[in-house]
SEKEMI-500414 format. One record per residue: residue in three letters; x, y negated, z of N, C-alpha, C in turn. Coordinates in Angstrom, 1 decimal, decimal comma, always signed. Layout:
<nodes>
- ALA/X/Y/Z/X/Y/Z/X/Y/Z
...
</nodes>
This chain:
<nodes>
- MET/+81,0/-52,0/+272,6/+80,0/-52,9/+272,1/+79,3/-52,2/+270,9
- THR/+78,0/-52,2/+271,0/+77,2/-51,6/+269,9/+77,2/-52,4/+268,7
- ALA/+76,9/-51,8/+267,5/+76,9/-52,5/+266,3/+75,9/-53,7/+266,3
- PRO/+74,7/-53,6/+266,8/+73,8/-54,8/+266,8/+74,3/-55,9/+267,7
- THR/+75,0/-55,5/+268,8/+75,5/-56,5/+269,7/+76,7/-57,2/+269,0
- ALA/+77,6/-56,5/+268,3/+78,7/-57,1/+267,6/+78,2/-58,0/+266,5
- LYS/+77,2/-57,6/+265,8/+76,6/-58,4/+264,8/+76,0/-59,7/+265,4
- ARG/+75,3/-59,6/+266,5/+74,7/-60,8/+267,1/+75,8/-61,7/+267,6
- ASP/+76,8/-61,2/+268,2/+78,0/-62,0/+268,6/+78,6/-62,7/+267,5
- ASN/+78,8/-62,0/+266,3/+79,4/-62,6/+265,2/+78,5/-63,8/+264,7
- ILE/+77,2/-63,6/+264,6/+76,3/-64,6/+264,2/+76,3/-65,8/+265,1
- GLU/+76,3/-65,6/+266,4/+76,4/-66,6/+267,4/+77,7/-67,4/+267,3
- GLN/+78,8/-66,7/+267,1/+80,1/-67,4/+266,9/+80,1/-68,2/+265,7
- ARG/+79,6/-67,7/+264,6/+79,5/-68,4/+263,3/+78,6/-69,7/+263,5
- ARG/+77,5/-69,5/+264,1/+76,5/-70,6/+264,2/+77,1/-71,7/+265,1
- GLU/+77,8/-71,3/+266,1/+78,4/-72,3/+267,0/+79,4/-73,2/+266,2
- ARG/+80,2/-72,5/+265,4/+81,1/-73,3/+264,6/+80,4/-74,1/+263,5
- VAL/+79,4/-73,5/+262,9/+78,6/-74,3/+261,9/+78,0/-75,5/+262,5
- ALA/+77,5/-75,4/+263,8/+76,9/-76,5/+264,5/+77,9/-77,6/+264,7
- GLN/+79,1/-77,2/+265,2/+80,2/-78,2/+265,4/+80,5/-78,9/+264,1
- LEU/+80,6/-78,2/+263,0/+81,0/-78,8/+261,7/+79,9/-79,7/+261,2
- ARG/+78,6/-79,3/+261,4/+77,5/-80,1/+260,9/+77,5/-81,4/+261,7
- LEU/+77,7/-81,3/+263,1/+77,7/-82,5/+263,9/+78,8/-83,5/+263,6
- ARG/+79,8/-83,0/+262,9/+80,9/-83,8/+262,5/+80,6/-84,4/+261,1
- GLY/+79,5/-84,1/+260,5/+79,0/-84,7/+259,3/+79,4/-83,9/+258,0
- LEU/+79,8/-82,6/+258,1/+80,1/-81,9/+256,9/+78,9/-81,4/+256,3
- SER/+78,9/-81,3/+254,9/+77,8/-80,7/+254,2/+77,9/-79,2/+254,3
- SER/+76,8/-78,5/+253,8/+76,8/-77,1/+253,9/+77,9/-76,4/+253,1
- ARG/+78,2/-77,0/+252,0/+79,4/-76,4/+251,2/+80,7/-76,6/+251,9
- GLU/+80,9/-77,8/+252,5/+82,1/-78,1/+253,2/+82,2/-77,2/+254,4
- ILE/+81,1/-76,9/+255,1/+81,1/-76,0/+256,2/+81,5/-74,6/+255,8
- ALA/+81,0/-74,1/+254,7/+81,4/-72,8/+254,2/+82,9/-72,7/+253,9
- ARG/+83,4/-73,7/+253,3/+84,9/-73,7/+253,1/+85,7/-73,8/+254,4
- ALA/+85,2/-74,6/+255,3/+85,9/-74,8/+256,6/+85,9/-73,5/+257,4
- LEU/+84,9/-72,7/+257,4/+84,8/-71,5/+258,1/+85,9/-70,5/+257,6
- ALA/+86,2/-70,5/+256,3/+87,1/-69,6/+255,8/+88,6/-70,0/+255,9
- GLN/+88,8/-71,2/+256,4/+90,2/-71,8/+256,5/+90,6/-71,8/+258,0
- GLY/+91,8/-72,2/+258,2/+92,4/-72,4/+259,5/+93,0/-71,2/+260,1
- GLU/+93,5/-71,3/+261,4/+94,2/-70,2/+262,1/+93,3/-69,1/+262,3
- HIS/+92,0/-69,3/+262,6/+91,1/-68,3/+263,0/+89,8/-68,4/+262,0
- PRO/+90,0/-67,9/+260,8/+88,8/-68,0/+259,9/+87,7/-67,2/+260,3
- ILE/+86,5/-67,6/+260,1/+85,3/-66,8/+260,4/+84,8/-66,3/+259,0
- LEU/+85,0/-64,9/+258,9/+84,6/-64,3/+257,6/+83,5/-63,3/+257,9
- SER/+82,8/-62,9/+256,8/+81,8/-61,9/+256,9/+82,3/-60,6/+257,4
- ALA/+81,7/-60,0/+258,4/+82,1/-58,8/+259,0/+81,9/-57,6/+258,0
- THR/+80,9/-57,7/+257,2/+80,6/-56,6/+256,3/+81,5/-56,7/+255,0
- THR/+81,9/-57,9/+254,5/+82,7/-57,9/+253,3/+84,1/-58,4/+253,5
- GLY/+84,4/-59,0/+254,7/+85,7/-59,6/+254,9/+86,0/-60,8/+254,1
- ARG/+85,0/-61,3/+253,4/+85,1/-62,5/+252,6/+84,4/-63,7/+253,2
- PRO/+84,7/-64,9/+252,7/+84,0/-66,1/+253,2/+82,5/-65,9/+253,1
- TYR/+81,7/-66,6/+254,0/+80,3/-66,5/+253,9/+79,8/-67,3/+252,7
- GLU/+78,7/-66,7/+252,1/+78,0/-67,4/+251,0/+77,3/-68,7/+251,5
- HIS/+77,1/-69,6/+250,6/+76,5/-70,8/+250,8/+75,1/-70,6/+251,4
- ALA/+74,4/-69,6/+250,9/+73,0/-69,3/+251,4/+73,0/-68,9/+252,9
- VAL/+74,1/-68,2/+253,4/+74,2/-67,9/+254,8/+74,3/-69,1/+255,6
- ILE/+75,1/-70,1/+255,2/+75,3/-71,3/+255,9/+74,0/-72,1/+255,9
- LEU/+73,3/-72,1/+254,8/+72,0/-72,8/+254,8/+71,0/-72,2/+255,8
- SER/+71,0/-70,9/+255,8/+70,2/-70,1/+256,8/+70,6/-70,5/+258,2
- ASP/+71,9/-70,6/+258,5/+72,3/-70,9/+259,8/+71,9/-72,4/+260,2
- LEU/+72,0/-73,3/+259,2/+71,6/-74,6/+259,5/+70,1/-74,7/+259,8
- GLU/+69,3/-74,0/+259,1/+67,8/-73,9/+259,3/+67,6/-73,4/+260,7
- ALA/+68,2/-72,3/+261,1/+68,1/-71,7/+262,4/+68,5/-72,7/+263,5
- LEU/+69,6/-73,4/+263,3/+70,1/-74,4/+264,3/+69,1/-75,5/+264,4
- LYS/+68,5/-76,0/+263,2/+67,5/-77,1/+263,3/+66,3/-76,7/+264,1
- LEU/+65,8/-75,4/+263,9/+64,7/-75,0/+264,7/+65,0/-74,9/+266,2
- GLU/+66,2/-74,4/+266,5/+66,7/-74,3/+267,9/+66,8/-75,6/+268,5
- TRP/+67,4/-76,6/+267,8/+67,5/-78,0/+268,3/+66,2/-78,6/+268,6
- GLN/+65,2/-78,4/+267,6/+63,9/-79,0/+267,8/+63,2/-78,4/+269,1
- ALA/+63,3/-77,1/+269,3/+62,7/-76,5/+270,4/+63,4/-77,0/+271,7
- SER/+64,7/-77,1/+271,7/+65,4/-77,6/+272,8/+65,0/-79,1/+273,1
- ARG/+64,9/-79,9/+272,1/+64,5/-81,3/+272,3/+63,1/-81,4/+272,9
- GLY/+62,2/-80,5/+272,5/+60,9/-80,5/+273,1/+60,9/-80,1/+274,6
- GLU/+61,7/-79,1/+274,9/+61,9/-78,7/+276,3/+62,5/-79,9/+277,1
- ALA/+63,5/-80,5/+276,6/+64,2/-81,6/+277,3/+63,2/-82,7/+277,5
- THR/+62,4/-83,0/+276,5/+61,4/-84,1/+276,6/+60,4/-83,8/+277,8
- ASP/+59,9/-82,5/+277,8/+59,0/-82,1/+278,8/+59,6/-82,3/+280,2
- LYS/+60,9/-81,9/+280,3/+61,6/-82,1/+281,6/+61,7/-83,5/+282,0
- HIS/+62,0/-84,4/+281,0/+62,1/-85,8/+281,3/+60,8/-86,4/+281,8
- ILE/+59,7/-86,0/+281,1/+58,4/-86,5/+281,4/+58,0/-86,0/+282,9
- ASP/+58,3/-84,8/+283,2/+58,0/-84,2/+284,5/+58,8/-85,0/+285,6
- ARG/+60,1/-85,3/+285,3/+60,9/-86,1/+286,3/+60,4/-87,5/+286,4
- GLN/+60,1/-88,1/+285,3/+59,6/-89,5/+285,3/+58,2/-89,6/+286,0
- PHE/+57,4/-88,6/+285,8/+56,1/-88,6/+286,5/+56,3/-88,5/+288,0
- ALA/+57,2/-87,6/+288,4/+57,5/-87,4/+289,9/+58,0/-88,7/+290,4
- GLU/+58,9/-89,4/+289,7/+59,5/-90,6/+290,2/+58,4/-91,7/+290,3
- GLN/+57,4/-91,7/+289,4/+56,4/-92,7/+289,5/+55,5/-92,4/+290,7
- GLN/+55,2/-91,1/+290,9/+54,4/-90,8/+292,1/+55,1/-91,3/+293,4
- GLU/+56,4/-91,2/+293,5/+57,2/-91,6/+294,6/+57,1/-93,2/+294,7
- ILE/+57,2/-93,8/+293,6/+57,2/-95,3/+293,6/+55,8/-95,7/+294,0
- LYS/+54,7/-95,1/+293,5/+53,4/-95,4/+293,9/+53,1/-95,2/+295,4
- ARG/+53,7/-94,1/+296,0/+53,5/-93,9/+297,4/+54,2/-95,0/+298,2
- ALA/+55,4/-95,4/+297,7/+56,1/-96,5/+298,4/+55,3/-97,8/+298,3
- GLY/+54,7/-98,0/+297,1/+53,9/-99,2/+297,0/+52,7/-99,2/+297,9
- TRP/+52,0/-98,1/+298,0/+50,8/-98,0/+298,9/+51,2/-98,2/+300,3
- SER/+52,3/-97,5/+300,7/+52,7/-97,6/+302,2/+53,2/-99,0/+302,5
- GLY/+53,8/-99,7/+301,5/+54,3/-101,0/+301,8/+53,3/-102,1/+301,5
- LYS/+52,1/-101,7/+301,1/+51,0/-102,6/+300,7/+51,5/-103,5/+299,6
- ASP/+52,3/-103,0/+298,7/+52,8/-103,7/+297,5/+51,9/-103,3/+296,3
- TYR/+50,7/-103,9/+296,3/+49,7/-103,5/+295,3/+50,0/-103,8/+293,9
- GLU/+50,8/-104,9/+293,7/+51,3/-105,2/+292,3/+52,2/-104,0/+291,8
- LEU/+53,0/-103,5/+292,7/+53,9/-102,4/+292,3/+53,0/-101,1/+292,0
- VAL/+52,0/-100,9/+292,8/+51,0/-99,8/+292,5/+50,4/-100,0/+291,2
- ARG/+49,9/-101,2/+290,9/+49,2/-101,5/+289,6/+50,2/-101,2/+288,4
- LYS/+51,4/-101,7/+288,6/+52,4/-101,6/+287,5/+52,8/-100,1/+287,3
- THR/+52,9/-99,4/+288,4/+53,2/-97,9/+288,3/+52,1/-97,2/+287,7
- LEU/+50,8/-97,5/+288,0/+49,7/-96,9/+287,4/+49,7/-97,1/+285,9
- ARG/+50,0/-98,4/+285,5/+50,1/-98,7/+284,0/+51,2/-97,8/+283,3
- ASP/+52,3/-97,8/+284,0/+53,4/-97,0/+283,4/+53,1/-95,5/+283,3
- GLU/+52,4/-95,0/+284,3/+51,9/-93,6/+284,4/+50,9/-93,4/+283,2
- MET/+50,0/-94,3/+283,0/+49,1/-94,1/+281,9/+49,8/-94,1/+280,5
- ASP/+50,8/-95,0/+280,4/+51,6/-95,0/+279,2/+52,4/-93,6/+279,0
- LEU/+53,0/-93,2/+280,1/+53,7/-91,9/+280,0/+52,9/-90,7/+279,6
- LEU/+51,7/-90,7/+280,2/+50,8/-89,5/+280,0/+49,8/-89,7/+278,9
- GLY/+49,8/-90,9/+278,3/+48,9/-91,2/+277,2/+47,5/-91,2/+277,6
- THR/+47,2/-91,6/+278,8/+45,8/-91,7/+279,3/+45,2/-93,1/+279,2
- LYS/+45,9/-94,0/+278,7/+45,4/-95,4/+278,6/+44,4/-95,4/+277,5
- LYS/+43,1/-95,6/+277,8/+42,1/-95,6/+276,7/+42,0/-96,9/+276,1
- PRO/+42,1/-96,9/+274,7/+41,9/-98,2/+274,1/+40,5/-98,7/+274,2
- GLN/+40,4/-100,0/+274,2/+39,0/-100,6/+274,2/+38,3/-100,3/+272,9
- GLU/+37,1/-99,9/+273,0/+36,3/-99,5/+271,8/+35,4/-100,7/+271,5
- LEU/+35,4/-101,0/+270,2/+34,5/-102,0/+269,7/+33,5/-101,3/+268,8
- ASN/+32,2/-101,6/+269,0/+31,2/-101,0/+268,2/+30,9/-101,9/+267,0
- ILE/+31,6/-101,7/+265,9/+31,5/-102,5/+264,7/+30,9/-101,7/+263,5
- ASN/+30,5/-100,5/+263,8/+30,0/-99,6/+262,7/+28,9/-100,3/+261,9
- VAL/+27,9/-100,9/+262,6/+26,7/-101,4/+261,9/+27,1/-102,6/+260,9
- THR/+27,9/-103,5/+261,5/+28,4/-104,6/+260,7/+29,3/-104,2/+259,5
- LEU/+30,2/-103,2/+259,8/+31,1/-102,7/+258,8/+30,3/-102,0/+257,7
- MET/+29,3/-101,2/+258,0/+28,5/-100,5/+257,0/+27,8/-101,5/+256,1
- ALA/+27,2/-102,5/+256,7/+26,5/-103,5/+255,9/+27,4/-104,2/+255,0
- THR/+28,6/-104,6/+255,4/+29,6/-105,2/+254,6/+30,0/-104,4/+253,4
- VAL/+30,3/-103,1/+253,7/+30,7/-102,1/+252,7/+29,6/-101,9/+251,7
- THR/+28,4/-101,8/+252,1/+27,3/-101,7/+251,2/+27,1/-102,9/+250,3
- GLN/+27,3/-104,1/+250,9/+27,2/-105,3/+250,0/+28,4/-105,3/+249,0
- LEU/+29,6/-104,9/+249,4/+30,7/-104,8/+248,6/+30,5/-103,9/+247,4
- ILE/+30,0/-102,7/+247,7/+29,7/-101,7/+246,7/+28,7/-102,3/+245,7
- GLN/+27,7/-103,0/+246,1/+26,7/-103,6/+245,2/+27,3/-104,6/+244,3
- VAL/+28,2/-105,4/+244,8/+28,9/-106,4/+244,0/+29,7/-105,8/+243,0
- ILE/+30,5/-104,8/+243,4/+31,4/-104,1/+242,4/+30,6/-103,4/+241,3
- GLU/+29,5/-102,7/+241,7/+28,7/-102,0/+240,7/+28,0/-103,0/+239,8
- ALA/+27,6/-104,1/+240,3/+26,9/-105,2/+239,5/+27,9/-105,7/+238,4
- ARG/+29,2/-105,7/+238,7/+30,2/-106,1/+237,7/+30,4/-105,0/+236,7
- GLY/+29,8/-103,8/+236,9/+30,0/-102,7/+235,9/+31,2/-101,9/+236,2
- GLU/+31,7/-102,0/+237,4/+32,9/-101,2/+237,8/+32,5/-100,1/+238,7
- SER/+33,5/-99,1/+238,9/+33,2/-98,0/+239,8/+33,7/-98,4/+241,2
- ALA/+32,8/-98,2/+242,1/+33,2/-98,5/+243,5/+34,3/-97,5/+244,0
- ALA/+34,2/-96,3/+243,6/+35,2/-95,3/+244,0/+36,6/-95,7/+243,4
- ASP/+36,7/-96,1/+242,2/+37,9/-96,5/+241,6/+38,5/-97,8/+242,3
- TYR/+37,6/-98,7/+242,6/+38,0/-99,9/+243,3/+38,6/-99,5/+244,7
- PHE/+37,9/-98,7/+245,5/+38,5/-98,3/+246,8/+39,8/-97,5/+246,7
- GLU/+39,9/-96,6/+245,7/+41,1/-95,9/+245,5/+42,3/-96,9/+245,2
- GLU/+42,1/-97,8/+244,3/+43,1/-98,8/+244,0/+43,5/-99,7/+245,2
- THR/+42,4/-100,1/+246,0/+42,7/-100,9/+247,2/+43,5/-100,1/+248,2
- LEU/+43,2/-98,8/+248,3/+44,0/-97,9/+249,2/+45,4/-97,8/+248,8
- ARG/+45,6/-97,6/+247,5/+47,0/-97,5/+246,9/+47,8/-98,8/+247,2
- GLU/+47,1/-100,0/+247,1/+47,8/-101,3/+247,4/+48,1/-101,4/+248,8
- PHE/+47,2/-100,9/+249,7/+47,5/-100,9/+251,1/+48,7/-100,0/+251,5
- GLN/+48,8/-98,9/+250,8/+49,9/-97,9/+251,1/+51,2/-98,5/+250,6
- LEU/+51,2/-99,1/+249,4/+52,4/-99,8/+248,9/+52,8/-100,9/+249,8
- ALA/+51,9/-101,7/+250,2/+52,2/-102,8/+251,1/+52,8/-102,3/+252,5
- ASP/+52,2/-101,2/+253,0/+52,6/-100,6/+254,2/+54,0/-100,1/+254,1
- SER/+54,3/-99,4/+253,0/+55,6/-98,8/+252,8/+56,6/-99,9/+252,6
- ALA/+56,3/-101,0/+251,9/+57,2/-102,1/+251,7/+57,5/-102,7/+253,0
- GLY/+56,4/-102,9/+253,9/+56,6/-103,5/+255,2/+57,5/-102,6/+256,1
- ASN/+57,3/-101,2/+256,0/+58,1/-100,3/+256,8/+59,6/-100,3/+256,3
- THR/+59,8/-100,5/+255,0/+61,1/-100,5/+254,5/+61,8/-101,8/+254,9
- ALA/+61,1/-102,9/+254,9/+61,7/-104,2/+255,3/+62,0/-104,2/+256,8
- ALA/+61,1/-103,6/+257,6/+61,3/-103,5/+259,0/+62,4/-102,6/+259,4
- GLY/+62,5/-101,5/+258,7/+63,5/-100,4/+259,1/+64,8/-100,6/+258,5
</nodes>
């Protein structure tokens, strides 16, 4: 086994164990200690000592990126499978003249693919007139319209975060 291969195998073995320990809820410092203990400790090949905390943090970051990529691939596979299933359901609906099934499957397909177009309302003219009037009223009171809108936005953000906290 060549040196780069041995090093890669050592990293893979360590990361596999780091992943197991993280999934069991251990912190990065606890993981570093756990690697150095037990019947088969995992130690640095270069120093023969336990791995530094920074190495474990690096492993955790690499695992996070790997898991995110894997999740994306898995999601794509699920979408592909679900789309194929919907196509089969739609074919069955058409051949059985079950048009309600076809309509439902088409709606589900639009949801899956994100092709359902929201209804558009043309409110630009009315909204602009209202905003213009609001600005005139604010400035007539001697206040800054920009400050007013910034404060209003902050209030909306606070209300939204309070609502998300209460709902979550």
